[in-house]
Structure formats: structure tokens, C-alpha cells
C-alpha positions in Angstrom: 230.0 -1.7 74.3 230.4 -4.9 76.3 233.6 -6.9 75.9 232.8 -9.8 78.2 231.2 -11.9 75.5 230.5 -15.4 76.7 231.4 -18.2 74.3 232.7 -15.9 71.5 235.2 -18.6 70.5 232.4 -21.1 69.9 230.4 -18.8 67.6 230.3 -19.0 63.8 231.8 -16.2 61.7 228.3 -14.8 61.1 227.5 -14.8 64.8 230.8 -13.1 65.6 230.2 -10.4 63.0 226.8 -9.8 64.4 228.4 -9.2 67.9 230.8 -6.7 66.3 227.9 -5.0 64.5 226.0 -4.6 67.8 228.9 -3.4 69.9 231.1 -1.4 67.5 230.5 1.5 65.1 231.2 -0.4 61.9 229.3 -0.2 58.6 227.8 -3.0 56.5 230.6 -2.3 54.0 233.2 -2.9 56.7 231.4 -6.1 57.8 231.6 -7.2 54.2 235.4 -6.7 54.2 235.6 -9.1 57.1 233.1 -11.6 55.7 234.7 -11.8 52.3 238.3 -12.0 53.6 239.5 -9.5 51.0 241.4 -6.8 52.9 242.1 -4.4 50.0 242.2 -4.1 46.2 245.3 -4.1 44.1 245.1 -0.3 43.5 245.3 0.4 47.3 248.1 -2.1 47.8 250.0 -0.6 44.9 249.9 2.8 46.5 251.2 1.6 49.8 254.5 -0.2 48.7 256.5 -0.9 45.5 256.4 -3.8 43.1 253.1 -5.1 44.4 252.0 -8.6 43.2 249.2 -9.4 45.7 248.0 -9.0 49.3 249.3 -11.2 52.1 246.8 -12.3 54.7 247.0 -12.8 58.5 244.2 -14.1 60.8 242.4 -11.3 62.5 241.0 -12.2 65.9 239.2 -10.3 68.6 240.4 -10.4 72.2 237.5 -10.1 74.6 236.9 -9.1 78.3 239.2 -6.0 78.3 238.3 -3.1 80.5 240.8 -0.2 80.5 240.2 2.9 82.7 236.6 1.8 83.2 235.9 1.4 79.4 235.2 -1.8 77.6 237.2 -2.7 74.5 237.1 -5.4 71.9 240.7 -5.7 70.7 241.5 -6.6 67.1 244.7 -8.6 66.8 246.3 -9.6 63.5 248.8 -12.5 64.2 249.8 -15.9 63.0 250.7 -17.4 66.4 248.1 -19.7 68.0 246.9 -19.1 71.6 247.8 -15.4 71.8 244.3 -14.0 71.4 242.9 -16.6 73.8 245.6 -15.9 76.4 245.0 -12.2 76.3 241.2 -12.7 76.6 241.7 -15.0 79.6 244.1 -12.6 81.4 241.7 -9.7 80.8 238.8 -11.8 82.2 240.8 -12.3 85.5 241.8 -8.6 85.7 238.2 -7.6 84.9 237.0 -9.0 88.3 239.3 -6.4 90.0 238.2 -3.5 87.8 240.3 -4.2 84.8 243.4 -2.3 83.8 244.4 1.2 84.9 246.5 2.8 82.3 248.2 6.1 81.5 250.3 7.5 78.6 252.5 10.5 78.4 252.2 13.3 75.9 252.9 12.2 72.4 256.4 13.7 72.2 259.0 12.1 69.8 262.6 12.8 69.1 264.2 13.8 65.8 268.0 13.5 65.7 270.4 15.8 63.8 274.0 14.8 63.8 276.4 17.8 63.8 280.0 17.1 62.8 282.1 19.2 65.2 284.9 18.5 67.7 287.5 20.1 69.8 287.4 23.7 70.8 284.8 24.6 68.2 282.2 22.4 69.9 281.3 24.9 72.7 281.0 27.7 70.1 278.6 25.7 68.0 276.4 24.8 71.0 276.2 28.4 72.0 275.1 29.5 68.5 272.5 26.8 68.3 271.1 27.8 71.7 271.1 31.4 70.8 269.0 30.6 67.7 266.7 28.1 69.4 263.5 30.1 68.9 264.2 30.6 65.2 265.0 27.0 64.6 261.8 25.8 66.3 259.8 28.3 64.3 261.5 27.0 61.1 260.6 23.5 62.1 257.0 24.3 62.8 256.6 26.1 59.5 256.9 22.6 57.9 253.6 21.4 59.4 251.1 24.1 60.1 248.3 21.6 60.5 250.1 19.7 63.3 250.8 23.1 65.0 247.1 24.1 64.6 246.2 21.0 66.7 248.6 22.0 69.5 251.5 19.9 68.3 254.8 20.8 66.7 258.4 21.3 67.7 258.7 22.1 71.4 262.3 21.9 72.4 265.9 21.4 71.4 268.3 19.2 73.5 272.0 18.8 72.8 274.0 15.6 73.5 277.8 15.1 73.2 279.7 12.4 71.5 283.4 12.0 70.5 283.7 13.8 67.1 280.2 15.1 66.9 277.2 16.4 68.8 273.5 15.4 68.4 270.6 17.8 68.4 267.4 16.3 69.7 264.3 18.1 68.2 261.4 17.3 70.5 258.1 17.2 68.6 254.6 16.8 69.9 253.1 14.6 67.1 249.6 14.5 68.6 247.7 11.5 67.1 250.3 10.5 64.5 253.2 8.1 64.9 255.2 11.1 63.7 258.0 9.8 61.5 257.2 11.8 58.4 256.6 15.1 60.2 259.8 14.7 62.3 262.0 13.7 59.4 260.8 16.6 57.3 261.5 19.0 60.2 265.0 17.7 60.8 265.9 17.9 57.1 264.5 21.4 57.0 266.4 22.9 59.9 269.7 21.1 59.2 270.8 23.6 56.5 269.9 26.5 58.9 272.1 24.9 61.6 275.0 24.7 59.1 274.6 28.4 58.3 274.3 29.4 61.9 277.2 27.4 63.2 279.4 27.1 60.1 279.6 23.3 60.3 278.4 20.2 58.5 275.4 18.1 59.5 275.2 14.3 59.1 272.3 12.0 59.7 268.8 13.6 60.2 266.1 11.1 61.3 263.5 10.2 63.9 264.6 8.1 66.9 262.4 5.1 67.7 263.6 5.1 71.3 260.5 7.1 72.4 261.4 7.8 76.0 259.0 10.8 76.2 256.1 8.7 75.0 255.9 6.1 77.7 252.7 4.2 78.4 251.9 2.4 81.7 249.3 -0.1 82.8 248.5 -1.9 86.0 246.2 -4.7 87.0 245.2 -6.8 90.0 245.0 -10.6 89.5 243.1 -11.8 92.6 244.8 -14.5 94.7 241.6 -16.6 95.4 240.8 -16.8 91.7 244.3 -17.9 90.8 244.5 -20.4 93.6 241.0 -21.7 92.8 242.2 -22.8 89.4 245.8 -23.7 90.1 246.3 -24.2 93.8 248.1 -22.4 96.6 251.4 -20.8 95.9 250.6 -19.8 92.3 251.1 -16.1 93.1 254.6 -16.7 94.4 255.4 -19.0 91.4 254.5 -16.2 89.0 256.6 -13.7 90.9 259.5 -16.2 90.8 259.0 -16.5 87.0 259.3 -12.7 86.7 262.4 -12.6 88.9 264.0 -15.1 86.5 263.6 -12.5 83.7 264.8 -9.8 86.0 268.0 -11.7 86.7 268.8 -13.2 83.3 268.8 -11.3 80.0 268.4 -14.5 78.0 265.1 -15.1 79.7 264.2 -11.4 79.7 264.3 -11.2 75.9 261.7 -14.0 75.6 259.7 -12.5 78.5 259.5 -9.2 76.5 258.8 -11.1 73.3 255.6 -12.3 74.9 254.6 -8.7 75.7 255.1 -7.8 72.0 252.9 -10.7 70.9 250.0 -8.6 71.9 251.3 -5.2 71.1 252.5 -6.1 67.6 249.2 -7.8 66.9 247.3 -4.6 67.6 249.9 -2.6 65.7 249.5 -4.7 62.6 245.7 -4.7 62.8 245.6 -0.9 63.1 248.2 -0.1 60.4 250.9 0.9 62.9 254.7 0.4 62.5 255.3 -2.7 64.6 259.1 -2.6 63.8 259.4 0.8 65.4 257.5 -0.4 68.4 259.7 -3.5 68.7 262.9 -1.4 68.4 261.7 1.1 71.0 260.6 -1.6 73.4 263.9 -3.5 73.4 265.9 -0.3 73.4 264.1 0.8 76.5 264.5 -2.6 78.1 268.3 -2.0 78.2 268.4 1.8 78.5 270.2 1.5 81.9 272.9 -0.8 80.5 271.4 -4.2 81.3 268.5 -5.8 79.4 265.5 -6.0 81.8 261.8 -7.1 81.6 259.3 -4.4 80.8 256.9 -5.6 83.5 257.1 -6.2 87.2 255.1 -8.2 89.7 254.5 -8.1 93.4 251.9 -8.9 96.0 249.6 -6.4 97.8 248.7 -6.6 101.5 246.0 -9.2 100.7 248.3 -11.5 98.8 246.8 -10.5 95.4 249.2 -10.4 92.4 249.9 -6.9 91.1 251.2 -6.6 87.5 252.7 -3.4 86.0 254.1 -2.5 82.7 256.1 0.6 81.5 257.3 1.0 78.0 257.5 3.4 75.0 254.6 3.1 72.6 254.6 5.2 69.5 251.1 4.5 68.1 249.2 6.7 65.7 245.6 6.9 64.6 246.2 9.3 61.7 248.7 9.3 58.9 250.7 6.3 57.4 248.6 3.3 56.6 246.1 3.8 59.4 243.7 5.6 57.1 244.9 4.1 53.7 244.5 0.5 54.6 240.7 -0.2 54.8 241.3 -3.0 57.3 243.3 -0.7 59.6 240.5 1.8 59.5 238.0 -0.9 60.3 240.1 -2.1 63.3 240.4 1.4 64.7 236.6 1.6 64.4 236.2 -1.6 66.3 238.5 -0.3 69.1 236.7 3.0 69.2 239.8 4.9 70.5 239.7 8.7 70.1 243.4 9.5 70.4 246.8 7.9 70.0 247.3 8.3 73.7 244.2 6.2 74.3 245.4 3.5 71.9 248.8 3.4 73.7 246.9 2.9 77.0 245.0 0.0 75.5 248.1 -1.5 73.9 250.0 -1.3 77.2 247.1 -3.1 78.9 247.2 -5.8 76.3 250.9 -6.2 76.6 250.6 -6.7 80.4 247.7 -9.2 79.9 249.8 -11.1 77.4 252.8 -11.2 79.7 250.7 -12.3 82.7 249.1 -15.1 80.6 252.6 -16.4 79.6 253.9 -16.3 83.2 250.8 -18.0 84.4 251.1 -20.8 81.8 254.8 -21.2 82.5 254.1 -21.5 86.2 251.4 -24.1 85.8 250.9 -26.4 82.7 253.7 -25.1 80.6 253.6 -22.9 77.6 253.0 -25.7 75.1 249.6 -26.8 76.6 247.7 -24.0 75.0 249.9 -23.9 71.9 249.5 -27.5 71.2 245.7 -27.5 71.1 245.6 -25.2 68.2 248.8 -26.7 66.6 247.1 -30.1 66.7 244.2 -28.7 64.7 246.6 -27.3 62.1 248.3 -30.7 61.8 244.9 -32.4 61.5 244.0 -30.1 58.6 247.3 -30.8 56.9 246.5 -34.5 57.2 243.3 -34.0 55.3 240.7 -33.8 58.2 237.5 -31.9 57.5 234.7 -30.4 59.6 234.1 -32.5 62.7 237.1 -34.6 62.0 239.5 -31.8 62.8 238.6 -31.6 66.5 238.4 -35.4 66.8 241.9 -35.9 65.3 243.4 -33.1 67.3 242.0 -34.4 70.6 243.3 -37.9 69.8 246.8 -36.7 69.1 246.9 -34.7 72.3 245.7 -37.7 74.3 248.4 -39.9 72.8 251.0 -37.1 73.1 251.9 -37.7 69.5 251.3 -34.5 67.5 252.6 -35.0 64.0 251.2 -35.5 60.5 251.9 -39.3 60.5 249.8 -39.7 63.7 247.1 -37.5 62.3 246.8 -39.6 59.2 246.6 -42.8 61.1 243.9 -41.4 63.5 242.0 -40.0 60.5 241.9 -43.4 58.8 240.6 -45.0 62.0 237.9 -42.3 62.4 236.7 -42.8 58.8 236.8 -46.6 59.1 234.7 -46.4 62.3 232.1 -44.2 60.7 231.5 -46.4 57.6 
């Protein structure tokens, strides 16, 4: 596969699909799904959620130029926000010149929580009884999912945490290539009655935690000084670091900083049928795990003055279970990516998150965030005003030049264009 595809954004849909066919292991049937813009039938949708009346669409784009751990990737991204796919592609193109992204993800361990209602002098006794029966409880949990265990996964450990009026048992589960919610929730609900018998106490809430601190993914990239300066002038590396330090100092800025990271990660999650709400919750929870909300990335210079970007965050992706294999579009997007494990997908997603963040900081440090947004926004306004075909670009460019991007301006420009072509 080659991900550095020149002029991909200029190609027609047919040409883009041909590129995918040549570079990815996708079938003619899957290409047809993309071409006809029909992601799934009613029967499939009706299985996935309740009270289905139709299927809601999002644009599906491909981010190019990504190299992660020496391997090329074409990144499917489902998102409604303009400039996100282009920004990720541009950042990946810059990082590519230094070898791309180096990424790593932890083992796929998730936490299941069981609340145990106990307080006072009885607490120590309950804890001792649970610890004495740890092996039996883990065996009981693993009996719930023999398939997961056969692949080397399953319940691995029990950890006890103290709170006023109750304790919480953390069931640590290796979920392998799944996101893991269903397996973990089942295990927690299965062993809770056993805990009640063993310790003679009542259990409360039993559910997965989306603060996936044992499932961290990291990525790193070098953005070369000379390339950045060639495009934006001297001092740009320092300006980007200053922009990051703003987020480091101020939680109001840090939230928006991290939102930009999630633009890329959520777009991959939606495209591959993953739970982007869980990813969002985990990311923001991790950002403030030490008490103050902080950015998930960091930036600094190497000895040659190049910009180094790094990201560390929990990423609970799956490539089996849930809608990843029920939704035909999710299956297709996983095929386009060509990932072989949830760990690999997390490494790719972390790289995209870093690319997205770098692109945002670069834009903020140069032309401003609206420059890229407005080019696509202007096209949307042109369409709303009634522009068609070649008129769309002409109207959009005229609005940008006049710095008046609204439907009234678009209609006036469109009238003039049509008068001049009569």
C-alpha cells in the first residue's frame, strides 16, 4: 500500500475508488457500498438499535500520507466538520519526511468495577475474604467467556479501592481485540453474587470503567524545522510550542486543544464502528486524572531545532464485537485500514490524534483556524445559495476574497456570474 497519493482531493469519486481498490483489500461489493452511498439496509439497522426509521449519513473521507511504525495507512474518517481530513493529511505529509509516526499501545486490559457496600470494622474482613478467594473469583469470571480465554484474554487480576461507605473491586480483564464492554459487564454481574456469599455483604453497581488507564496508546513524530520555516517563516517552531504551553497552563484552552485531538480519533471510531463516546470519556478523564485538566500532547525541540510532538492517552478500540462486524461500512473501513489487531488500530488512532493536534496548533500559530474552515464553509454556503458545478468554486472564491461569507453575498455573486456568462 502507498498512502502518499498526490492530488487525491482533486480526483473524481470513480478515481478515488480506483485508488482504494488498488491499495486496499476491498471487494467489488464493498466498492459498490461506497459508490451508491447506501451504508446499510433497514434490516441491519433495525438489529443494531431500537425504533429504527432510517439510516443517518456522514461524509466518509480518506486521510492520506500516514506512515505509522514504517507501514503506510489510508485512514477512513467519518465526520461532518470541514478541514479535518485535509489537516490530518497535511500533518502526516510533514511527519512522513522524518519517517512518519512511531507508536506503541499497551496490552488491551480494561477495568470492570463492582461496588461493595461495606463500612467500618467490617471492611478489613471483607477485603481479606475477597483476597483469599481471588483465584476462584477469577476462574468464575473466565468461565463466562471461554472464547476470550482461548485467545489468551480473560480476567487477570483483582484490585481493591477504598471509599467512604463502600469499597470498589476492579476486575482487570484482557479483552484482546474487542472493546470489551459486554464481556466485562457479564463477568462483573456473574461474580458479584459470589462476592456477596463469600463476604456476607451487598454489592451495588457492576459495570465497565471507560477510564482505560491500562490501555494507553502513545505516538511520536518529528516535524522538521526547515520545512515548517520554509512555509511559514522563522520562529514557527517556537510559536507552536507557545501555543501548546497555553493549553498546558489553562484548562479552558486545554479542553479545546484536546477536542481537536478527538476530531481525528472520533472520526476513525465512527468509521470503524467503535464507541466514540467511550473514547471521549476516557480521554477527558485521563486529561484530568492528576487533578488538573491538561493537554494530551506535548511539544518540544530536539538538538537540531526540529519540533517533536508526542501524545499519550487511553484508547479502547476494538476490531471484533459490537457494530464493527455488523455494520457493513465499519467492516469496509477496517479493511481499508488493514489493521490486524485492536492494538494496531490504537497505534494508528493515536498517530492521527497527534497529527490532528499538530495541524490545529500550526494553523493557530500562522493563518488562524478559520482559514482552512472557511474555504469549505464557503462552498457549503454557495450550494445553499443555488450554485451548481463550476459555479460553486467561483462563488466560494469570490466570497473569500471579499471576506463576506454568507448566503446573501453568495446569491449576489451567483447572479453576477450568471449574468456575465449569458
